[in-house]
All heavy atoms as TSV, in Angstrom:
chain	resi	resn	atom	element	x	y	z
A	1	MET	N	N	-17.962	-21.353	2.568
A	1	MET	CA	C	-17.674	-20.630	3.795
A	1	MET	C	C	-16.264	-20.938	4.295
A	1	MET	O	O	-15.657	-20.134	4.922
A	1	MET	CB	C	-18.686	-21.021	4.881
A	1	MET	CG	C	-20.077	-20.495	4.587
A	1	MET	SD	S	-20.053	-18.728	4.377
A	1	MET	CE	C	-21.005	-18.225	5.761
A	2	TYR	N	N	-15.763	-22.120	3.956
A	2	TYR	CA	C	-14.463	-22.522	4.466
A	2	TYR	C	C	-13.332	-21.666	3.874
A	2	TYR	O	O	-12.362	-21.358	4.532
A	2	TYR	CB	C	-14.227	-23.997	4.159
A	2	TYR	CG	C	-12.821	-24.447	4.510
A	2	TYR	CD1	C	-12.446	-24.630	5.848
A	2	TYR	CD2	C	-11.880	-24.674	3.525
A	2	TYR	CE1	C	-11.162	-25.013	6.169
A	2	TYR	CE2	C	-10.596	-25.076	3.844
A	2	TYR	CZ	C	-10.238	-25.240	5.164
A	2	TYR	OH	O	-8.965	-25.631	5.496
A	3	HIS	N	N	-13.492	-21.213	2.632
A	3	HIS	CA	C	-12.406	-20.507	1.955
A	3	HIS	C	C	-12.334	-19.025	2.301
A	3	HIS	O	O	-11.332	-18.396	2.009
A	3	HIS	CB	C	-12.557	-20.669	0.431
A	3	HIS	CG	C	-12.413	-22.087	0.003
A	3	HIS	ND1	N	-11.203	-22.720	0.009
A	3	HIS	CD2	C	-13.323	-22.997	-0.437
A	3	HIS	CE1	C	-11.371	-23.962	-0.413
A	3	HIS	NE2	N	-12.642	-24.157	-0.687
A	4	ALA	N	N	-13.346	-18.471	2.909
A	4	ALA	CA	C	-13.339	-17.043	3.210
A	4	ALA	C	C	-12.189	-16.642	4.137
A	4	ALA	O	O	-11.502	-15.669	3.838
A	4	ALA	CB	C	-14.678	-16.624	3.800
A	5	PRO	N	N	-11.929	-17.361	5.229
A	5	PRO	CA	C	-10.802	-16.943	6.083
A	5	PRO	C	C	-9.460	-16.996	5.358
A	5	PRO	O	O	-8.624	-16.129	5.544
A	5	PRO	CB	C	-10.833	-17.947	7.242
A	5	PRO	CG	C	-12.235	-18.445	7.273
A	5	PRO	CD	C	-12.682	-18.449	5.837
A	6	ASP	N	N	-9.263	-18.004	4.494
A	6	ASP	CA	C	-8.007	-18.087	3.747
A	6	ASP	C	C	-7.857	-16.903	2.807
A	6	ASP	O	O	-6.793	-16.316	2.685
A	6	ASP	CB	C	-7.956	-19.388	2.930
A	6	ASP	CG	C	-7.810	-20.607	3.833
A	6	ASP	OD1	O	-7.358	-20.415	4.977
A	6	ASP	OD2	O	-8.157	-21.709	3.400
A	7	ARG	N	N	-8.941	-16.560	2.150
A	7	ARG	CA	C	-8.885	-15.421	1.231
A	7	ARG	C	C	-8.620	-14.137	2.004
A	7	ARG	O	O	-7.833	-13.301	1.581
A	7	ARG	CB	C	-10.221	-15.306	0.481
A	7	ARG	CG	C	-10.027	-15.435	-1.014
A	7	ARG	CD	C	-11.315	-15.272	-1.755
A	7	ARG	NE	N	-12.168	-16.451	-1.573
A	7	ARG	CZ	C	-13.480	-16.435	-1.543
A	7	ARG	NH1	N	-14.121	-15.307	-1.715
A	7	ARG	NH2	N	-14.167	-17.527	-1.365
A	8	GLU	N	N	-9.282	-13.979	3.145
A	8	GLU	CA	C	-9.093	-12.762	3.940
A	8	GLU	C	C	-7.653	-12.660	4.434
A	8	GLU	O	O	-7.034	-11.615	4.366
A	8	GLU	CB	C	-10.055	-12.775	5.135
A	8	GLU	CG	C	-9.997	-11.500	5.964
A	8	GLU	CD	C	-11.007	-11.509	7.088
A	8	GLU	OE1	O	-11.966	-12.306	7.021
A	8	GLU	OE2	O	-10.813	-10.744	8.034
A	9	ARG	N	N	-7.113	-13.780	4.897
A	9	ARG	CA	C	-5.730	-13.781	5.378
A	9	ARG	C	C	-4.778	-13.471	4.233
A	9	ARG	O	O	-3.797	-12.757	4.403
A	9	ARG	CB	C	-5.405	-15.135	5.996
A	9	ARG	CG	C	-4.253	-15.064	6.962
A	9	ARG	CD	C	-4.111	-16.363	7.685
A	9	ARG	NE	N	-5.272	-17.178	7.371
A	9	ARG	CZ	C	-5.568	-18.337	7.895
A	9	ARG	NH1	N	-4.790	-18.863	8.762
A	9	ARG	NH2	N	-6.633	-19.014	7.576
A	10	GLY	N	N	-5.069	-14.017	3.049
A	10	GLY	CA	C	-4.230	-13.747	1.889
A	10	GLY	C	C	-4.237	-12.280	1.532
A	10	GLY	O	O	-3.205	-11.684	1.243
A	11	TRP	N	N	-5.420	-11.671	1.573
A	11	TRP	CA	C	-5.541	-10.236	1.286
A	11	TRP	C	C	-4.780	-9.422	2.322
A	11	TRP	O	O	-4.005	-8.535	1.980
A	11	TRP	CB	C	-7.025	-9.857	1.290
A	11	TRP	CG	C	-7.237	-8.411	1.015
A	11	TRP	CD1	C	-7.277	-7.810	-0.208
A	11	TRP	CD2	C	-7.450	-7.376	1.974
A	11	TRP	NE1	N	-7.495	-6.467	-0.066
A	11	TRP	CE2	C	-7.601	-6.178	1.258
A	11	TRP	CE3	C	-7.513	-7.347	3.366
A	11	TRP	CZ2	C	-7.825	-4.961	1.899
A	11	TRP	CZ3	C	-7.725	-6.136	4.005
A	11	TRP	CH2	C	-7.889	-4.954	3.272
A	12	ARG	N	N	-4.966	-9.768	3.586
A	12	ARG	CA	C	-4.260	-9.031	4.637
A	12	ARG	C	C	-2.760	-9.239	4.543
A	12	ARG	O	O	-1.986	-8.320	4.772
A	12	ARG	CB	C	-4.767	-9.459	6.016
A	12	ARG	CG	C	-6.151	-8.924	6.297
A	12	ARG	CD	C	-6.592	-9.247	7.697
A	12	ARG	NE	N	-7.914	-8.705	7.945
A	12	ARG	CZ	C	-8.584	-8.887	9.061
A	12	ARG	NH1	N	-8.084	-9.625	10.024
A	12	ARG	NH2	N	-9.771	-8.351	9.220
A	13	GLY	N	N	-2.351	-10.459	4.215
A	13	GLY	CA	C	-0.926	-10.727	4.049
A	13	GLY	C	C	-0.337	-9.910	2.913
A	13	GLY	O	O	0.760	-9.372	3.027
A	14	SER	N	N	-1.072	-9.787	1.830
A	14	SER	CA	C	-0.606	-8.990	0.694
A	14	SER	C	C	-0.511	-7.522	1.070
A	14	SER	O	O	0.439	-6.840	0.709
A	14	SER	CB	C	-1.554	-9.149	-0.495
A	14	SER	OG	O	-1.561	-10.483	-0.925
A	15	MET	N	N	-1.493	-7.040	1.796
A	15	MET	CA	C	-1.464	-5.643	2.238
A	15	MET	C	C	-0.294	-5.406	3.183
A	15	MET	O	O	0.396	-4.398	3.079
A	15	MET	CB	C	-2.783	-5.265	2.931
A	15	MET	CG	C	-3.933	-5.086	1.975
A	15	MET	SD	S	-3.627	-3.731	0.798
A	15	MET	CE	C	-3.701	-2.332	1.923
A	16	ALA	N	N	-0.073	-6.339	4.090
A	16	ALA	CA	C	1.044	-6.193	5.027
A	16	ALA	C	C	2.370	-6.176	4.273
A	16	ALA	O	O	3.244	-5.370	4.570
A	16	ALA	CB	C	1.021	-7.335	6.042
A	17	ALA	N	N	2.501	-7.044	3.286
A	17	ALA	CA	C	3.731	-7.084	2.493
A	17	ALA	C	C	3.903	-5.786	1.717
A	17	ALA	O	O	5.007	-5.238	1.630
A	17	ALA	CB	C	3.701	-8.271	1.544
A	18	ALA	N	N	2.822	-5.277	1.146
A	18	ALA	CA	C	2.892	-4.019	0.393
A	18	ALA	C	C	3.273	-2.862	1.305
A	18	ALA	O	O	4.114	-2.033	0.952
A	18	ALA	CB	C	1.556	-3.743	-0.284
A	19	LEU	N	N	2.676	-2.801	2.480
A	19	LEU	CA	C	3.005	-1.730	3.417
A	19	LEU	C	C	4.454	-1.820	3.868
A	19	LEU	O	O	5.137	-0.805	3.992
A	19	LEU	CB	C	2.077	-1.794	4.637
A	19	LEU	CG	C	0.648	-1.339	4.379
A	19	LEU	CD1	C	-0.223	-1.616	5.603
A	19	LEU	CD2	C	0.605	0.142	4.025
A	20	GLN	N	N	4.928	-3.029	4.088
A	20	GLN	CA	C	6.319	-3.202	4.498
A	20	GLN	C	C	7.256	-2.729	3.390
A	20	GLN	O	O	8.262	-2.080	3.658
A	20	GLN	CB	C	6.581	-4.668	4.821
A	20	GLN	CG	C	7.964	-4.921	5.396
A	20	GLN	CD	C	8.154	-6.359	5.821
A	20	GLN	OE1	O	7.251	-7.176	5.700
A	20	GLN	NE2	N	9.316	-6.676	6.328
A	21	THR	N	N	6.917	-3.039	2.148
A	21	THR	CA	C	7.735	-2.606	1.016
A	21	THR	C	C	7.753	-1.093	0.913
A	21	THR	O	O	8.800	-0.482	0.718
A	21	THR	CB	C	7.193	-3.214	-0.300
A	21	THR	OG1	O	7.218	-4.634	-0.167
A	21	THR	CG2	C	8.023	-2.790	-1.485
A	22	VAL	N	N	6.578	-0.478	1.066
A	22	VAL	CA	C	6.492	0.987	1.006
A	22	VAL	C	C	7.308	1.600	2.135
A	22	VAL	O	O	8.049	2.558	1.930
A	22	VAL	CB	C	5.017	1.446	1.067
A	22	VAL	CG1	C	4.929	2.946	1.269
A	22	VAL	CG2	C	4.297	1.035	-0.204
A	23	ARG	N	N	7.164	1.045	3.343
A	23	ARG	CA	C	7.922	1.558	4.484
A	23	ARG	C	C	9.415	1.449	4.240
A	23	ARG	O	O	10.168	2.371	4.511
A	23	ARG	CB	C	7.550	0.792	5.758
A	23	ARG	CG	C	6.588	1.554	6.619
A	23	ARG	CD	C	6.409	0.855	7.957
A	23	ARG	NE	N	5.013	0.478	8.093
A	23	ARG	CZ	C	4.550	-0.742	8.171
A	23	ARG	NH1	N	5.358	-1.760	8.163
A	23	ARG	NH2	N	3.274	-0.967	8.277
A	24	HIS	N	N	9.841	0.314	3.701
A	24	HIS	CA	C	11.262	0.106	3.448
A	24	HIS	C	C	11.775	1.116	2.414
A	24	HIS	O	O	12.843	1.711	2.589
A	24	HIS	CB	C	11.503	-1.320	2.959
A	24	HIS	CG	C	12.927	-1.569	2.583
A	24	HIS	ND1	N	13.927	-1.692	3.518
A	24	HIS	CD2	C	13.530	-1.697	1.380
A	24	HIS	CE1	C	15.079	-1.891	2.886
A	24	HIS	NE2	N	14.866	-1.907	1.607
A	25	ALA	N	N	11.015	1.325	1.348
A	25	ALA	CA	C	11.417	2.271	0.304
A	25	ALA	C	C	11.488	3.681	0.875
A	25	ALA	O	O	12.424	4.431	0.583
A	25	ALA	CB	C	10.433	2.212	-0.865
A	26	HIS	N	N	10.504	4.045	1.695
A	26	HIS	CA	C	10.495	5.379	2.305
A	26	HIS	C	C	11.700	5.549	3.223
A	26	HIS	O	O	12.395	6.563	3.169
A	26	HIS	CB	C	9.197	5.577	3.087
A	26	HIS	CG	C	9.170	6.854	3.861
A	26	HIS	ND1	N	8.999	8.070	3.251
A	26	HIS	CD2	C	9.320	7.098	5.182
A	26	HIS	CE1	C	9.037	9.016	4.182
A	26	HIS	NE2	N	9.229	8.452	5.349
A	27	ASN	N	N	11.974	4.551	4.057
A	27	ASN	CA	C	13.111	4.624	4.977
A	27	ASN	C	C	14.421	4.752	4.216
A	27	ASN	O	O	15.314	5.481	4.633
A	27	ASN	CB	C	13.146	3.389	5.888
A	27	ASN	CG	C	12.005	3.384	6.886
A	27	ASN	OD1	O	11.363	4.393	7.118
A	27	ASN	ND2	N	11.747	2.234	7.479
A	28	GLU	N	N	14.527	4.054	3.100
A	28	GLU	CA	C	15.746	4.120	2.288
A	28	GLU	C	C	15.935	5.523	1.718
A	28	GLU	O	O	17.039	6.067	1.735
A	28	GLU	CB	C	15.673	3.089	1.163
A	28	GLU	CG	C	16.932	2.974	0.345
A	28	GLU	CD	C	18.104	2.419	1.131
A	28	GLU	OE1	O	17.904	1.768	2.172
A	28	GLU	OE2	O	19.250	2.656	0.703
A	29	ARG	N	N	14.845	6.129	1.236
A	29	ARG	CA	C	14.946	7.497	0.707
A	29	ARG	C	C	15.347	8.462	1.809
A	29	ARG	O	O	16.168	9.352	1.592
A	29	ARG	CB	C	13.609	7.926	0.090
A	29	ARG	CG	C	13.389	7.376	-1.299
A	29	ARG	CD	C	12.260	8.100	-1.999
A	29	ARG	NE	N	11.002	7.987	-1.293
A	29	ARG	CZ	C	10.127	7.021	-1.457
A	29	ARG	NH1	N	10.372	6.053	-2.307
A	29	ARG	NH2	N	9.005	7.009	-0.780
A	30	VAL	N	N	14.741	8.320	2.981
A	30	VAL	CA	C	15.076	9.208	4.099
A	30	VAL	C	C	16.537	9.030	4.486
A	30	VAL	O	O	17.258	10.004	4.695
A	30	VAL	CB	C	14.147	8.936	5.303
A	30	VAL	CG1	C	14.640	9.662	6.543
A	30	VAL	CG2	C	12.721	9.364	4.978
A	31	ARG	N	N	16.982	7.777	4.554
A	31	ARG	CA	C	18.374	7.508	4.937
A	31	ARG	C	C	19.338	8.142	3.931
A	31	ARG	O	O	20.317	8.782	4.313
A	31	ARG	CB	C	18.608	5.999	5.005
A	31	ARG	CG	C	19.976	5.621	5.548
A	31	ARG	CD	C	20.148	4.114	5.596
A	31	ARG	NE	N	20.106	3.499	4.278
A	31	ARG	CZ	C	21.129	3.528	3.410
A	31	ARG	NH1	N	22.244	4.121	3.734
A	31	ARG	NH2	N	21.010	2.953	2.238
A	32	GLN	N	N	19.032	8.022	2.638
A	32	GLN	CA	C	19.899	8.607	1.622
A	32	GLN	C	C	19.902	10.121	1.714
A	32	GLN	O	O	20.946	10.756	1.573
A	32	GLN	CB	C	19.455	8.161	0.226
A	32	GLN	CG	C	19.776	6.706	-0.050
A	32	GLN	CD	C	19.278	6.253	-1.406
A	32	GLN	OE1	O	18.648	7.018	-2.131
A	32	GLN	NE2	N	19.546	5.007	-1.754
A	33	SER	N	N	18.742	10.718	1.983
A	33	SER	CA	C	18.661	12.173	2.120
A	33	SER	C	C	19.493	12.647	3.305
A	33	SER	O	O	20.220	13.636	3.212
A	33	SER	CB	C	17.208	12.619	2.308
A	33	SER	OG	O	16.455	12.289	1.167
A	34	ILE	N	N	19.386	11.943	4.425
A	34	ILE	CA	C	20.142	12.325	5.612
A	34	ILE	C	C	21.634	12.189	5.351
A	34	ILE	O	O	22.414	13.072	5.706
A	34	ILE	CB	C	19.700	11.476	6.820
A	34	ILE	CG1	C	18.275	11.867	7.230
A	34	ILE	CG2	C	20.664	11.650	7.988
A	34	ILE	CD1	C	17.665	10.952	8.261
A	35	GLN	N	N	22.044	11.115	4.693
A	35	GLN	CA	C	23.465	10.940	4.384
A	35	GLN	C	C	23.958	12.044	3.468
A	35	GLN	O	O	25.072	12.539	3.618
A	35	GLN	CB	C	23.702	9.575	3.735
A	35	GLN	CG	C	23.646	8.434	4.732
A	35	GLN	CD	C	23.922	7.088	4.083
A	35	GLN	OE1	O	23.790	6.948	2.880
A	35	GLN	NE2	N	24.292	6.117	4.885
A	36	HIS	N	N	23.131	12.473	2.519
A	36	HIS	CA	C	23.505	13.547	1.608
A	36	HIS	C	C	23.705	14.850	2.376
A	36	HIS	O	O	24.678	15.567	2.158
A	36	HIS	CB	C	22.418	13.703	0.538
A	36	HIS	CG	C	22.690	14.807	-0.425
A	36	HIS	ND1	N	23.676	14.739	-1.384
A	36	HIS	CD2	C	22.110	16.026	-0.577
A	36	HIS	CE1	C	23.680	15.861	-2.074
A	36	HIS	NE2	N	22.750	16.651	-1.616
A	37	VAL	N	N	22.782	15.157	3.280
A	37	VAL	CA	C	22.881	16.384	4.079
A	37	VAL	C	C	24.129	16.338	4.949
A	37	VAL	O	O	24.868	17.323	5.052
A	37	VAL	CB	C	21.611	16.578	4.934
A	37	VAL	CG1	C	21.812	17.681	5.966
A	37	VAL	CG2	C	20.425	16.887	4.039
A	38	ILE	N	N	24.381	15.195	5.579
A	38	ILE	CA	C	25.568	15.060	6.427
A	38	ILE	C	C	26.834	15.257	5.598
A	38	ILE	O	O	27.759	15.954	6.028
A	38	ILE	CB	C	25.567	13.692	7.140
A	38	ILE	CG1	C	24.467	13.667	8.208
A	38	ILE	CG2	C	26.925	13.406	7.762
A	38	ILE	CD1	C	24.241	12.309	8.824
A	39	ALA	N	N	26.883	14.680	4.413
A	39	ALA	CA	C	28.060	14.834	3.553
A	39	ALA	C	C	28.265	16.299	3.195
A	39	ALA	O	O	29.398	16.802	3.219
A	39	ALA	CB	C	27.902	13.996	2.288
A	40	ARG	N	N	27.189	17.008	2.883
A	40	ARG	CA	C	27.317	18.428	2.535
A	40	ARG	C	C	27.774	19.239	3.743
A	40	ARG	O	O	28.579	20.157	3.620
A	40	ARG	CB	C	26.006	18.970	1.995
A	40	ARG	CG	C	25.716	18.431	0.604
A	40	ARG	CD	C	24.580	19.138	-0.049
A	40	ARG	NE	N	24.915	20.549	-0.229
A	40	ARG	CZ	C	24.124	21.428	-0.827
A	40	ARG	NH1	N	22.966	21.044	-1.300
A	40	ARG	NH2	N	24.478	22.677	-0.952
A	41	LEU	N	N	27.246	18.920	4.918
A	41	LEU	CA	C	27.673	19.626	6.119
A	41	LEU	C	C	29.147	19.368	6.406
A	41	LEU	O	O	29.872	20.283	6.805
A	41	LEU	CB	C	26.823	19.196	7.323
A	41	LEU	CG	C	25.400	19.744	7.350
A	41	LEU	CD1	C	24.622	19.117	8.502
A	41	LEU	CD2	C	25.406	21.257	7.489
A	42	GLU	N	N	29.593	18.132	6.197
A	42	GLU	CA	C	31.005	17.824	6.421
A	42	GLU	C	C	31.886	18.604	5.442
A	42	GLU	O	O	32.920	19.141	5.830
A	42	GLU	CB	C	31.252	16.327	6.276
A	42	GLU	CG	C	30.704	15.530	7.448
A	42	GLU	CD	C	30.805	14.029	7.236
A	42	GLU	OE1	O	31.080	13.589	6.098
A	42	GLU	OE2	O	30.591	13.302	8.219
A	43	GLN	N	N	31.458	18.708	4.194
A	43	GLN	CA	C	32.224	19.483	3.216
A	43	GLN	C	C	32.247	20.957	3.614
A	43	GLN	O	O	33.270	21.615	3.541
A	43	GLN	CB	C	31.611	19.340	1.822
A	43	GLN	CG	C	31.849	17.984	1.196
A	43	GLN	CD	C	31.160	17.852	-0.140
A	43	GLN	OE1	O	30.330	18.691	-0.506
A	43	GLN	NE2	N	31.464	16.799	-0.878
A	44	ARG	N	N	31.096	21.460	4.043
A	44	ARG	CA	C	31.007	22.866	4.419
A	44	ARG	C	C	31.868	23.138	5.648
A	44	ARG	O	O	32.524	24.168	5.734
A	44	ARG	CB	C	29.547	23.236	4.702
A	44	ARG	CG	C	29.359	24.690	5.045
A	44	ARG	CD	C	27.914	25.010	5.265
A	44	ARG	NE	N	27.254	25.194	3.981
A	44	ARG	CZ	C	26.020	25.636	3.848
A	44	ARG	NH1	N	25.288	25.881	4.897
A	44	ARG	NH2	N	25.492	25.796	2.664
A	45	THR	N	N	31.873	22.200	6.603
A	45	THR	CA	C	32.679	22.360	7.809
A	45	THR	C	C	34.165	22.355	7.454
A	45	THR	O	O	34.946	23.118	8.012
A	45	THR	CB	C	32.371	21.223	8.808
A	45	THR	OG1	O	30.976	21.268	9.108
A	45	THR	CG2	C	33.150	21.379	10.091
A	46	ALA	N	N	34.543	21.528	6.507
A	46	ALA	CA	C	35.955	21.429	6.120
A	46	ALA	C	C	36.428	22.701	5.425
A	46	ALA	O	O	37.556	23.129	5.614
A	46	ALA	CB	C	36.159	20.217	5.225
A	47	THR	N	N	35.571	23.322	4.613
A	47	THR	CA	C	35.979	24.504	3.843
A	47	THR	C	C	35.303	25.776	4.323
A	47	THR	O	O	35.653	26.852	3.876
A	47	THR	CB	C	35.642	24.303	2.350
A	47	THR	OG1	O	34.228	24.116	2.239
A	47	THR	CG2	C	36.363	23.097	1.782
A	48	GLY	N	N	34.349	25.665	5.233
A	48	GLY	CA	C	33.543	26.810	5.658
A	48	GLY	C	C	34.315	27.965	6.251
A	48	GLY	O	O	34.169	29.097	5.801
A	49	PRO	N	N	35.158	27.766	7.243
A	49	PRO	CA	C	35.811	28.908	7.892
A	49	PRO	C	C	36.635	29.746	6.931
A	49	PRO	O	O	36.610	30.958	6.983
A	49	PRO	CB	C	36.699	28.254	8.956
A	49	PRO	CG	C	36.033	26.959	9.240
A	49	PRO	CD	C	35.430	26.525	7.932
A	50	VAL	N	N	37.325	29.110	5.970
A	50	VAL	CA	C	38.146	29.857	5.026
A	50	VAL	C	C	37.259	30.712	4.137
A	50	VAL	O	O	37.475	31.906	3.994
A	50	VAL	CB	C	38.999	28.887	4.172
A	50	VAL	CG1	C	39.785	29.646	3.126
A	50	VAL	CG2	C	39.922	28.095	5.083
A	51	ALA	N	N	36.228	30.107	3.575
A	51	ALA	CA	C	35.320	30.848	2.701
A	51	ALA	C	C	34.587	31.916	3.493
A	51	ALA	O	O	34.385	33.023	3.013
A	51	ALA	CB	C	34.328	29.887	2.052
A	52	HIS	N	N	34.213	31.611	4.707
A	52	HIS	CA	C	33.471	32.556	5.542
A	52	HIS	C	C	34.313	33.782	5.838
A	52	HIS	O	O	33.863	34.907	5.716
A	52	HIS	CB	C	33.044	31.862	6.850
A	52	HIS	CG	C	32.236	32.734	7.749
A	52	HIS	ND1	N	32.796	33.482	8.742
A	52	HIS	CD2	C	30.908	32.984	7.810
A	52	HIS	CE1	C	31.855	34.152	9.363
A	52	HIS	NE2	N	30.695	33.870	8.820
A	53	ASN	N	N	35.559	33.572	6.204
A	53	ASN	CA	C	36.413	34.709	6.555
A	53	ASN	C	C	36.708	35.569	5.323
A	53	ASN	O	O	36.665	36.805	5.412
A	53	ASN	CB	C	37.751	34.207	7.143
A	53	ASN	CG	C	37.561	33.617	8.522
A	53	ASN	OD1	O	36.584	33.935	9.193
A	53	ASN	ND2	N	38.493	32.769	8.930
A	54	SER	N	N	36.979	34.973	4.187
A	54	SER	CA	C	37.305	35.744	3.005
A	54	SER	C	C	36.085	36.498	2.478
A	54	SER	O	O	36.203	37.616	1.996
A	54	SER	CB	C	37.876	34.849	1.910
A	54	SER	OG	O	36.899	33.912	1.502
A	55	THR	N	N	34.906	35.906	2.634
A	55	THR	CA	C	33.693	36.554	2.131
A	55	THR	C	C	33.287	37.721	3.025
A	55	THR	O	O	32.968	38.798	2.540
A	55	THR	CB	C	32.520	35.535	2.073
A	55	THR	OG1	O	32.920	34.440	1.267
A	55	THR	CG2	C	31.285	36.189	1.491
A	56	HIS	N	N	33.330	37.519	4.321
A	56	HIS	CA	C	32.823	38.548	5.227
A	56	HIS	C	C	33.889	39.518	5.669
A	56	HIS	O	O	33.587	40.533	6.272
A	56	HIS	CB	C	32.170	37.874	6.452
A	56	HIS	CG	C	30.928	37.129	6.079
A	56	HIS	ND1	N	29.762	37.757	5.739
A	56	HIS	CD2	C	30.678	35.820	5.960
A	56	HIS	CE1	C	28.856	36.858	5.435
A	56	HIS	NE2	N	29.387	35.657	5.559
A	57	GLY	N	N	35.144	39.252	5.357
A	57	GLY	CA	C	36.206	40.192	5.713
A	57	GLY	C	C	36.013	41.518	5.005
A	57	GLY	O	O	36.317	42.563	5.549
A	58	VAL	N	N	35.484	41.491	3.795
A	58	VAL	CA	C	35.263	42.705	3.026
A	58	VAL	C	C	34.189	43.558	3.668
A	58	VAL	O	O	34.270	44.779	3.717
A	58	VAL	CB	C	34.876	42.358	1.575
A	58	VAL	CG1	C	34.542	43.600	0.782
A	58	VAL	CG2	C	35.995	41.555	0.932
A	59	HIS	N	N	33.161	42.915	4.235
A	59	HIS	CA	C	32.018	43.643	4.785
A	59	HIS	C	C	32.299	44.236	6.156
A	59	HIS	O	O	31.564	45.099	6.589
A	59	HIS	CB	C	30.805	42.704	4.884
A	59	HIS	CG	C	30.361	42.210	3.535
A	59	HIS	ND1	N	29.815	43.013	2.580
A	59	HIS	CD2	C	30.419	40.991	2.977
A	59	HIS	CE1	C	29.542	42.320	1.501
A	59	HIS	NE2	N	29.903	41.069	1.718
A	60	THR	N	N	33.359	43.803	6.832
A	60	THR	CA	C	33.591	44.275	8.194
A	60	THR	C	C	34.459	45.541	8.216
A	60	THR	O	O	34.676	46.119	9.253
A	60	THR	CB	C	34.271	43.184	9.039
A	60	THR	OG1	O	35.475	42.768	8.380
A	60	THR	CG2	C	33.341	41.989	9.211
A	61	ARG	N	N	34.956	45.997	7.078
A	61	ARG	CA	C	35.805	47.199	7.043
A	61	ARG	C	C	34.997	48.461	7.162
A	61	ARG	O	O	33.918	48.616	6.734
A	61	ARG	CB	C	36.609	47.252	5.743
A	61	ARG	CG	C	37.620	46.144	5.675
A	61	ARG	CD	C	38.403	46.267	4.415
A	61	ARG	NE	N	39.309	45.118	4.323
A	61	ARG	CZ	C	40.022	44.825	3.271
A	61	ARG	NH1	N	39.971	45.597	2.213
A	61	ARG	NH2	N	40.802	43.792	3.249
């Protein structure tokens, strides 16, 4: 009976560690995705107006 609490705590500790690892991996993927989107938006903002005007100038005549 004495070892049951230790085993239970060990199991819970392992689960907590696993969940923390999963959370960290998920957060890292989300962070990388957001950085990728921001980088693409910055590129589009830098070149967007020129491409936009040349592309749609033909359609406005």
